C-alpha positions as CSV (number, residue, x, y, z in Angstrom):
1,M,119.8,128.1,159.4
2,S,123.5,127.5,158.8
3,L,124.6,124.3,156.9
4,S,127.4,124.0,159.4
5,A,125.1,123.8,162.4
6,N,125.7,120.9,164.7
7,I,128.3,119.2,162.6
8,S,130.3,116.5,164.0
9,V,133.3,115.7,161.9
10,T,134.1,112.0,162.5
11,A,136.4,109.6,160.7
12,T,134.5,106.6,159.4
13,Q,135.6,103.6,157.4
14,S,133.1,104.6,154.7
15,G,134.9,106.6,152.0
16,A,138.3,105.8,153.4
17,E,138.9,103.3,150.6
18,L,141.0,104.4,147.6
19,P,138.9,105.1,144.6
20,F,140.9,102.9,142.3
21,R,139.2,99.6,141.2
22,R,141.4,97.5,138.9
23,R,139.9,94.7,136.9
24,L,142.3,94.5,133.9
25,P,146.0,94.1,134.0
26,R,147.9,97.4,133.7
27,A,149.2,96.5,130.2
28,A,145.7,95.8,129.0
29,K,144.4,99.0,130.6
30,R,147.1,101.1,128.8
31,V,145.9,99.6,125.5
32,Q,142.3,100.3,126.5
33,V,142.9,104.0,127.1
34,K,145.5,104.6,124.4
35,V,143.2,106.1,121.8
36,F,141.3,108.3,124.2
37,V,144.5,109.7,125.7
38,E,146.3,110.3,122.4
39,E,143.2,111.8,120.7
40,T,142.3,114.0,123.6
41,L,145.9,115.3,123.9
42,K,146.0,115.9,120.2
43,K,142.8,118.0,120.4
44,G,144.1,119.9,123.4
45,V,142.1,122.4,125.4
46,R,141.2,124.5,122.4
47,G,140.1,121.5,120.4
48,L,137.9,120.2,123.3
49,V,136.3,123.7,123.7
50,A,135.5,123.7,119.9
51,E,134.2,120.2,120.1
52,F,131.9,121.1,123.0
53,K,130.6,124.3,121.3
54,A,129.8,122.3,118.2
55,M,127.3,120.2,120.2
56,K,124.5,122.7,120.3
57,R,122.1,122.7,123.1
58,V,118.5,122.3,121.8
59,N,115.1,122.4,123.4
60,D,112.6,120.3,121.3
61,F,109.5,120.9,123.4
62,T,107.5,118.4,121.2
63,K,109.5,115.7,123.1
64,M,108.7,117.4,126.5
65,T,104.9,117.3,126.6
66,A,104.6,116.7,130.4
67,F,107.1,119.6,131.0
68,V,105.1,121.9,128.8
69,E,101.8,120.9,130.5
70,Q,103.3,121.8,133.9
71,A,104.5,125.3,132.8
72,T,101.9,127.1,134.9
73,Q,101.8,124.6,137.8
74,G,105.0,125.7,139.6
75,R,106.9,122.4,139.2
76,N,109.5,123.5,136.8
77,R,112.4,125.4,138.2
78,Y,113.6,126.9,134.8
79,K,111.4,127.5,131.8
80,D,114.4,126.9,129.4
81,V,115.5,123.6,131.1
82,G,113.2,121.0,129.7
83,C,112.5,117.4,130.9
84,L,112.3,114.8,128.1
85,D,109.3,112.5,128.1
86,N,111.4,109.5,127.4
87,D,113.1,108.2,130.5
88,R,111.0,110.6,132.6
89,V,110.4,109.5,136.2
90,I,106.6,109.0,136.6
91,L,105.5,109.2,140.2
92,K,103.1,106.6,141.4
93,I,103.1,107.9,145.0
94,G,101.5,111.2,145.9
95,P,98.9,113.4,144.3
96,V,100.7,114.2,141.1
97,S,102.7,112.0,138.6
98,Y,105.0,114.7,137.4
99,I,108.5,115.5,138.6
100,H,111.3,117.1,136.6
101,A,113.6,114.0,136.6
102,N,115.0,111.5,134.2
103,Y,116.5,108.0,134.6
104,V,120.0,107.9,133.1
105,S,121.8,104.7,132.2
106,T,125.5,103.9,132.4
107,P,127.4,100.9,130.9
108,M,126.6,98.7,134.0
109,S,123.1,99.8,134.8
110,P,120.0,100.9,132.8
111,K,118.9,103.1,135.7
112,R,122.1,104.0,137.4
113,F,121.1,107.6,138.1
114,I,118.1,109.8,138.4
115,C,119.1,113.3,137.3
116,T,116.7,116.0,138.6
117,Q,116.3,119.7,139.3
118,A,116.7,121.0,142.8
119,P,113.5,120.8,144.8
120,L,111.2,123.8,144.8
121,P,109.0,124.6,147.8
122,K,106.1,123.1,146.0
123,T,107.9,119.9,144.9
124,C,109.7,118.9,148.2
125,P,107.1,116.2,148.9
126,D,107.3,115.0,145.3
127,F,111.1,114.6,145.7
128,W,110.7,112.4,148.7
129,Y,107.9,110.4,147.0
130,M,110.4,109.7,144.3
131,V,113.0,108.6,146.8
132,I,110.5,106.2,148.4
133,Q,109.2,104.9,145.1
134,E,112.7,104.2,143.7
135,N,114.0,102.9,147.0
136,S,117.0,105.1,146.5
137,E,119.9,104.6,148.9
138,A,121.8,107.7,148.0
139,I,121.2,111.4,147.1
140,L,124.0,113.5,145.7
141,M,123.5,117.3,146.0
142,L,125.9,119.4,144.0
143,C,124.5,122.9,144.7
144,N,123.9,125.1,147.7
145,F,120.6,126.6,148.8
146,I,121.7,130.1,147.8
147,E,124.4,130.9,145.2
148,Q,125.4,134.3,144.1
149,K,122.5,135.7,146.2
150,A,120.0,133.7,144.2
151,K,117.8,130.9,145.6
152,K,118.9,127.7,143.9
153,C,117.3,125.0,146.0
154,A,114.5,124.7,148.6
155,E,115.4,123.4,152.0
156,Y,114.2,119.8,151.5
157,F,116.0,118.2,154.4
158,P,116.7,119.2,158.0
159,Q,120.0,120.7,158.9
160,Q,120.0,119.7,162.6
161,E,120.1,116.3,164.0
162,G,116.9,114.9,165.5
163,E,114.7,117.8,164.3
164,P,112.3,116.5,161.6
165,L,111.2,118.6,158.7
166,I,107.6,118.0,157.8
167,F,106.0,118.7,154.4
168,D,102.5,118.5,152.9
169,G,100.9,115.0,152.8
170,G,102.5,114.0,156.0
171,V,106.0,113.6,154.5
172,S,108.6,113.8,157.3
173,V,112.4,113.8,157.0
174,Q,114.7,113.4,160.0
175,M,118.5,113.6,160.2
176,K,120.2,111.0,162.4
177,R,123.8,112.2,162.1
178,Q,126.2,114.1,159.9
179,Y,129.9,114.3,159.2
180,L,132.4,115.5,156.6
181,F,133.1,112.8,154.0
182,P,136.6,111.4,154.8
183,F,138.5,111.7,151.5
184,P,141.6,109.4,151.6
185,F,143.8,112.2,150.2
186,E,144.2,115.9,150.6
187,T,141.5,117.9,148.8
188,K,139.8,121.3,149.0
189,V,136.5,119.7,148.3
190,K,134.0,119.5,151.2
191,V,131.2,117.0,151.1
192,M,128.8,116.7,154.0
193,V,127.3,113.3,154.6
194,R,123.9,113.1,156.3
195,H,122.0,110.0,157.3
196,L,118.3,110.6,156.9
197,E,115.1,108.8,157.6
198,V,112.1,109.5,155.4
199,S,108.6,108.8,156.5
200,V,105.6,108.8,154.0
201,P,102.2,107.7,155.2
202,G,101.5,104.1,154.1
203,H,105.1,103.2,153.6
204,P,107.9,101.9,155.9
205,V,110.4,104.4,157.2
206,H,113.1,104.6,154.6
207,P,116.8,105.3,155.4
208,C,119.0,107.0,152.9
209,T,122.3,108.8,152.8
210,H,122.6,112.4,151.5
211,Y,125.9,113.6,150.2
212,H,126.2,117.4,149.8
213,W,129.1,118.7,147.8
214,M,129.2,122.2,149.3
215,D,131.7,124.1,147.1
216,W,131.1,123.3,143.5
217,P,130.4,126.7,141.8
218,D,127.3,127.2,139.6
219,R,128.2,126.9,135.9
220,G,131.8,126.5,137.0
221,V,134.2,123.8,138.2
222,P,136.0,122.9,141.5
223,E,139.8,122.3,141.5
224,A,140.3,119.1,139.5
225,D,141.4,116.2,141.6
226,L,140.2,112.7,142.5
227,A,137.3,113.8,144.7
228,P,134.5,113.0,142.3
229,I,136.0,109.5,141.6
230,S,136.4,108.8,145.4
231,L,132.8,109.9,146.0
232,L,131.5,107.7,143.2
233,A,133.5,104.8,144.5
234,K,131.7,105.1,147.7
235,L,128.4,104.8,145.9
236,K,129.5,101.9,143.6
237,D,127.5,99.3,145.6
238,C,124.2,101.1,145.4
239,T,121.6,98.8,143.7
240,T,118.9,101.4,143.2
241,P,119.0,104.7,141.3
242,I,121.4,107.3,142.7
243,I,119.5,110.6,142.8
244,V,121.7,113.5,141.6
245,H,120.8,117.2,141.4
246,C,122.4,120.6,141.2
247,S,120.0,123.5,140.6
248,A,118.9,122.8,137.0
249,G,120.0,119.2,137.2
250,I,122.1,119.3,134.0
251,G,125.5,121.0,134.4
252,R,127.2,119.8,137.6
253,T,124.9,116.8,137.6
254,G,125.9,115.9,134.0
255,S,129.6,116.2,134.9
256,I,129.3,113.6,137.7
257,V,127.3,111.3,135.5
258,L,129.8,111.4,132.6
259,I,132.7,110.8,135.0
260,E,130.9,107.7,136.3
261,H,130.1,106.6,132.7
262,A,133.8,106.7,131.8
263,M,134.9,105.0,135.0
264,E,132.5,102.1,134.4
265,L,133.9,101.7,130.9
266,L,137.3,101.4,132.4
267,H,136.1,98.2,134.2
268,Q,135.3,96.6,130.9
269,P,137.6,95.4,128.1
270,A,136.1,97.7,125.5
271,P,138.2,100.8,124.6
272,L,137.5,104.2,126.2
273,L,136.3,106.5,123.4
274,D,135.9,110.2,123.2
275,I,133.7,111.9,125.8
276,C,131.6,113.7,123.2
277,T,130.1,110.4,122.1
278,Y,128.9,109.7,125.7
279,L,127.6,113.2,126.1
280,I,125.5,112.9,123.0
281,E,123.9,109.8,124.5
282,L,123.5,111.4,127.9
283,R,121.6,114.3,126.3
284,K,119.1,111.9,124.8
285,Q,118.1,111.0,128.4
286,R,118.7,114.2,130.3
287,N,118.3,117.1,127.9
288,N,121.2,119.6,127.5
289,S,123.4,118.0,130.1
290,I,126.8,119.8,130.6
291,Q,126.2,123.5,130.4
292,T,129.7,125.0,129.9
293,E,133.0,124.3,128.2
294,H,134.7,124.4,131.6
295,Q,132.6,121.5,132.9
296,Y,133.5,119.6,129.7
297,L,137.2,120.3,130.3
298,Y,136.9,119.3,134.0
299,I,135.7,115.8,133.1
300,H,138.7,115.2,130.9
301,Q,141.1,116.6,133.5
302,V,139.7,114.4,136.3
303,L,140.0,111.3,134.1
304,F,143.6,112.2,133.2
305,I,144.5,112.6,136.9
306,Y,143.0,109.2,137.6
307,L,144.8,107.5,134.7
308,R,148.1,109.1,135.8
309,R,147.6,108.1,139.4
310,T,146.9,104.5,138.5
311,K,149.9,104.4,136.1
312,Y,147.7,103.6,133.1
313,L,149.6,106.1,130.9
314,D,152.8,105.5,129.0
315,D,155.7,107.6,130.2
316,S,156.0,109.0,126.7
317,V,152.7,111.0,127.1
318,I,153.5,112.6,130.4
319,P,155.1,115.8,128.9
320,Y,152.1,116.3,126.7
321,L,149.8,115.7,129.7
322,D,151.7,118.3,131.7
323,A,151.2,120.8,128.9
324,F,147.5,119.9,128.8
325,T,147.2,120.5,132.5
326,K,148.8,123.9,132.2
327,E,146.3,124.8,129.4
328,Y,143.5,123.5,131.5
329,I,144.4,125.6,134.6
330,A,144.7,128.7,132.5
331,A,141.3,128.1,130.7
332,T,139.4,127.4,133.9
333,R,141.0,130.0,136.2
334,G,138.2,132.0,137.8
335,F,135.5,129.5,137.1
């Protein structure tokens, strides 16, 4: 069934706000980001690529015992994308306790995100058990069901309004309405917003909002702009874990998480440091987050666009930023 079926594109106040939240005076903000900006521009695109490649991806399966135990049970999407035991989401609802998902912290919350793989046909009920258990208000989907002719995600929510999708265990999901996310600026990014109601026997009906970023390529990057920051700004008031997934739950998912991590730091007086430090910490919670150098570059470029838009950059760095942008476009062209 087409994702575009029965879509009503409506303008709503949600998402119409600018994604810029200032808490420090501009002069203080410039000091806060000075080292990050200067050091990143000094590294340049080549330096950032070298930095990323130096952070080797590792699978230490001794720290993934539950993942290994599930190897023959059909609950792991990829055999080489492990799920760390620490920070693992343990299901207390439903017939099994395992789901390939980890809590991920940010500067402002110890459980800001749950990073997870895309549901499999067998794990769709488990996914919704997790939503109910965590009382999650928002789900951010960064992949499509099929990408490059390969199945990347099971159809775990209905694509037509009013038509419930029913899974094993009596789990039922119904869509109430859907519309395109109203970005407050021109962008090529398309995010479909769906208001869902989830029913699990023995629990109250749970409303949640599903955000589907429909055009972020697998292992690649969209055109860099303020779309991810605008989307994250919409989710800033969520008080329960935001569930984020792509297919494996590490590449596109990790990119969004790191952008939010940096944005939260910008709301504090502490200086913004290099992204590699934050990536190392992220990988301790969600193994092997960020899959490609292009995703790593994308994070930096999005942050630069934000800092430039909010005038937190000294005029003296603008020529160097323009040069970086040209290098970035050349490096990511085709991805």
